[in-house]
VEXPA-98835 format. One record per residue (C-alpha): x, y, z. Coordinates in Angstrom, 1 decimal. Example, Ala and Ser with C-alpha at 12.3 -4.5 7.8 and 13.67 -1.06 7.14 Angstrom:
REM VEXPA-98835
@px 12.3 | py -4.5 | pz 7.8
@px 13.7 | py -1.1 | pz 7.1
//
This chain:
REM VEXPA-98835
@px 73.9 | py -61.3 | pz -46.7
@px 74.4 | py -57.6 | pz -46.2
@px 73.2 | py -55.1 | pz -48.7
@px 75.6 | py -52.5 | pz -50.1
@px 74.3 | py -49.2 | pz -51.5
@px 76.5 | py -48.8 | pz -54.5
@px 75.2 | py -45.3 | pz -55.2
@px 76.9 | py -44.1 | pz -52.0
@px 80.3 | py -45.5 | pz -52.9
@px 82.8 | py -43.2 | pz -54.6
@px 85.1 | py -44.5 | pz -57.4
@px 87.8 | py -45.7 | pz -55.0
@px 85.2 | py -47.5 | pz -52.9
@px 83.8 | py -49.2 | pz -55.9
@px 87.2 | py -50.3 | pz -57.1
@px 88.0 | py -51.6 | pz -53.7
@px 84.7 | py -53.5 | pz -53.6
@px 85.5 | py -54.9 | pz -57.1
@px 88.9 | py -56.2 | pz -55.8
@px 87.3 | py -57.8 | pz -52.8
@px 84.6 | py -59.5 | pz -54.9
@px 87.1 | py -60.8 | pz -57.4
@px 89.3 | py -62.2 | pz -54.6
@px 86.2 | py -63.9 | pz -53.1
@px 85.3 | py -65.4 | pz -56.4
@px 88.8 | py -66.8 | pz -56.9
@px 88.7 | py -68.3 | pz -53.5
@px 85.2 | py -69.9 | pz -54.1
@px 86.4 | py -71.2 | pz -57.5
@px 89.5 | py -72.8 | pz -55.8
@px 87.3 | py -74.4 | pz -53.1
@px 84.9 | py -75.7 | pz -55.8
@px 87.7 | py -77.2 | pz -57.9
@px 89.3 | py -78.8 | pz -54.9
@px 85.9 | py -80.3 | pz -53.9
@px 85.4 | py -81.7 | pz -57.4
@px 88.9 | py -83.1 | pz -57.5
@px 88.3 | py -84.9 | pz -54.2
@px 85.1 | py -86.4 | pz -55.5
@px 86.9 | py -87.6 | pz -58.6
@px 89.7 | py -89.2 | pz -56.6
@px 87.1 | py -91.0 | pz -54.4
@px 85.3 | py -92.3 | pz -57.5
@px 88.5 | py -93.4 | pz -59.1
@px 89.6 | py -95.2 | pz -56.0
@px 86.3 | py -97.0 | pz -55.7
@px 86.6 | py -98.1 | pz -59.4
@px 90.3 | py -98.9 | pz -59.0
@px 91.2 | py -96.5 | pz -61.8
@px 94.3 | py -94.4 | pz -62.4
@px 94.8 | py -91.3 | pz -64.4
@px 96.4 | py -93.4 | pz -67.2
@px 93.2 | py -95.4 | pz -67.4
@px 91.3 | py -92.2 | pz -68.3
@px 93.6 | py -91.2 | pz -71.1
@px 91.9 | py -92.6 | pz -74.2
@px 93.5 | py -90.4 | pz -76.7
@px 95.8 | py -91.9 | pz -79.3
@px 99.4 | py -91.6 | pz -78.4
@px 100.8 | py -88.2 | pz -79.4
@px 103.4 | py -89.6 | pz -81.7
@px 104.6 | py -87.9 | pz -84.8
@px 102.3 | py -88.0 | pz -87.8
@px 103.2 | py -90.4 | pz -90.6
@px 105.4 | py -88.9 | pz -93.4
@px 103.4 | py -88.6 | pz -96.6
@px 105.8 | py -86.4 | pz -98.7
@px 109.5 | py -86.3 | pz -99.0
@px 111.7 | py -83.7 | pz -100.8
@px 113.5 | py -84.8 | pz -104.0
@px 116.8 | py -85.1 | pz -102.1
@px 115.2 | py -86.9 | pz -99.3
@px 116.3 | py -84.5 | pz -96.6
@px 112.9 | py -82.9 | pz -95.8
@px 109.5 | py -84.5 | pz -95.0
@px 106.0 | py -83.4 | pz -94.5
@px 103.0 | py -85.2 | pz -93.0
@px 100.5 | py -83.4 | pz -95.3
@px 99.0 | py -81.6 | pz -92.2
@px 99.0 | py -77.9 | pz -91.8
@px 100.4 | py -75.4 | pz -94.2
@px 102.5 | py -76.6 | pz -97.1
@px 106.2 | py -76.2 | pz -96.3
@px 108.2 | py -73.9 | pz -98.6
@px 110.0 | py -76.7 | pz -100.3
@px 106.6 | py -78.2 | pz -101.3
@px 105.3 | py -74.8 | pz -102.5
@px 108.5 | py -74.2 | pz -104.5
@px 108.2 | py -77.7 | pz -106.1
@px 104.6 | py -76.9 | pz -107.1
@px 105.4 | py -73.5 | pz -108.5
@px 108.1 | py -75.1 | pz -110.7
@px 105.3 | py -77.1 | pz -112.3
@px 105.8 | py -80.2 | pz -110.2
@px 102.9 | py -82.3 | pz -108.9
@px 102.3 | py -83.2 | pz -105.2
@px 102.3 | py -86.8 | pz -106.2
@px 105.9 | py -86.5 | pz -107.2
@px 106.8 | py -86.1 | pz -103.6
@px 104.5 | py -88.8 | pz -102.2
@px 106.3 | py -91.6 | pz -100.3
@px 103.7 | py -94.2 | pz -100.9
//
């Protein structure tokens, strides 16, 4: 590996060197990822696995409805921020249980 005397480079030289180094890093990262992917494919083939076999997450379906508006047109799973219609119901003195579907 050659040694570069950074003190002798002007600003343009340093910026050019930075671009070259960043490009080299991206290339090495790409090579590394491709190598790892190849190793994973080989291991999967040996074990007779597919990508679907690796997906152990629950199916990303919609969350169950826990709350329904009084007119039945709006629903909420109870996750995340309260919808405006729930907040309005609570501000009017209603209880969250009033909206519960079960």
